[in-house]
MINU-304350 format. One record per residue: residue number from 0; x, y, z of N, C-alpha, C in turn. Coordinates in pm, whole numbers, plus 32768, in hexadecimal, padded with zeros to 4 digits. Layout:
REM residues N
[pt NUM; [X; Y; Z]; [X; Y; Z]; [X; Y; Z]]
...
//
This chain:
REM residues 40
[pt 0; [76EB; 8300; 7E8A]; [7773; 82F7; 7EBC]; [77AF; 826E; 7E9C]]
[pt 1; [775F; 8207; 7EA8]; [7791; 8181; 7E8B]; [77B5; 8173; 7DF8]]
[pt 2; [7764; 81AE; 7DA0]; [7783; 81A6; 7D11]; [7801; 81F6; 7CF0]]
[pt 3; [7815; 8266; 7D33]; [7890; 82B4; 7D1E]; [790A; 8263; 7D47]]
[pt 4; [78FE; 821E; 7DB8]; [796D; 81CA; 7DE7]; [798B; 815C; 7D81]]
[pt 5; [7925; 8120; 7D4B]; [7938; 80B6; 7CE8]; [797C; 80EB; 7C6B]]
[pt 6; [7956; 8162; 7C3E]; [7994; 819A; 7BC6]; [7A25; 81C0; 7BE0]]
[pt 7; [7A42; 81F3; 7C56]; [7ACD; 8215; 7C78]; [7B22; 8197; 7C79]]
[pt 8; [7AF1; 812D; 7CB5]; [7B3B; 80AE; 7CB9]; [7B4B; 8075; 7C2D]]
[pt 9; [7AE3; 8080; 7BDC]; [7AEC; 804B; 7B53]; [7B52; 8099; 7B01]]
[pt 10; [7B5A; 811C; 7B15]; [7BB9; 816E; 7AC9]; [7C49; 8157; 7AF5]]
[pt 11; [7C5D; 8142; 7B75]; [7CE5; 8138; 7BA8]; [7D10; 80A8; 7BBF]]
[pt 12; [7CCD; 804B; 7B80]; [7CEC; 7FBF; 7B95]; [7D77; 7F9B; 7B62]]
[pt 13; [7DA8; 7FE4; 7AFE]; [7E2C; 7FC6; 7AC7]; [7E9A; 7FE4; 7B2C]]
[pt 14; [7E8A; 804C; 7B79]; [7EF3; 8073; 7BD7]; [7ED7; 8042; 7C65]]
[pt 15; [7E68; 8001; 7C79]; [7E43; 7FD3; 7CFF]; [7EA7; 7F6D; 7D35]]
[pt 16; [7ED5; 7F13; 7CE1]; [7F36; 7EAE; 7D0C]; [7FBD; 7EEE; 7D2C]]
[pt 17; [7FE5; 7F50; 7CDD]; [8062; 7F96; 7CF8]; [805A; 7FE3; 7D7A]]
[pt 18; [7FE9; 8022; 7D95]; [7FD7; 806B; 7E12]; [7FDC; 800C; 7E8A]]
[pt 19; [7FA0; 7F98; 7E7D]; [7FA1; 7F36; 7EE9]; [802F; 7F03; 7F01]]
[pt 20; [807A; 7EED; 7E95]; [8105; 7EC0; 7EA3]; [815A; 7F2C; 7EE5]]
[pt 21; [8141; 7FAA; 7EC3]; [818A; 8017; 7F01]; [816C; 8024; 7F95]]
[pt 22; [80EF; 8014; 7FB9]; [80C9; 801A; 8046]; [8106; 7FA7; 8094]]
[pt 23; [8109; 7F30; 8058]; [8147; 7EBD; 809A]; [81DD; 7ED3; 80AC]]
[pt 24; [821E; 7F0E; 8048]; [82AE; 7F29; 8053]; [82C9; 7F8E; 80C2]]
[pt 25; [8275; 7FF4; 80CF]; [8285; 8056; 813A]; [8275; 8015; 81C3]]
[pt 26; [8216; 7FBA; 81CF]; [8202; 7F77; 824F]; [827B; 7F1E; 8271]]
[pt 27; [82B2; 7EDA; 820E]; [8328; 7E86; 8225]; [839D; 7EDD; 8252]]
[pt 28; [83B1; 7F4F; 820F]; [841E; 7FA7; 8235]; [840B; 7FDE; 82C2]]
[pt 29; [8390; 7FFA; 82E8]; [8374; 802B; 836E]; [8395; 7FC1; 83D6]]
[pt 30; [836B; 7F46; 83C0]; [8384; 7EDA; 841F]; [841A; 7EBF; 8429]]
[pt 31; [845F; 7EBC; 83B9]; [84F0; 7EA5; 83BB]; [8536; 7F18; 8402]]
[pt 32; [850B; 7F92; 83E7]; [8548; 8006; 8428]; [8533; 8005; 84BE]]
[pt 33; [84C1; 7FD7; 84EB]; [84A6; 7FD3; 857B]; [84F3; 7F63; 85C0]]
[pt 34; [8510; 7EF7; 8578]; [8559; 7E87; 85B4]; [85F0; 7E94; 85A4]]
[pt 35; [861D; 7EF2; 8552]; [86AB; 7F00; 8536]; [86FE; 7F1F; 85B2]]
[pt 36; [86D2; 7F77; 860F]; [8725; 7F90; 8686]; [8738; 7F14; 86DD]]
[pt 37; [86DA; 7EB8; 86DA]; [86E8; 7E3F; 8728]; [874D; 7DDE; 86EF]]
[pt 38; [876C; 7DEB; 8670]; [87CB; 7D92; 862E]; [885B; 7DC0; 8641]]
[pt 39; [886E; 7E40; 8659]; [88F6; 7E77; 8662]; [892D; 7E68; 86ED]]
//
């Protein structure tokens, strides 16, 4: 199982950074959306 995980990570290393950036953007949008009613 550990070797399978390593091969999956090795294969998807090109898109791993893009996926992390997308997840971070979603979290930022969530936090902004939750704080938006307090600003209005």
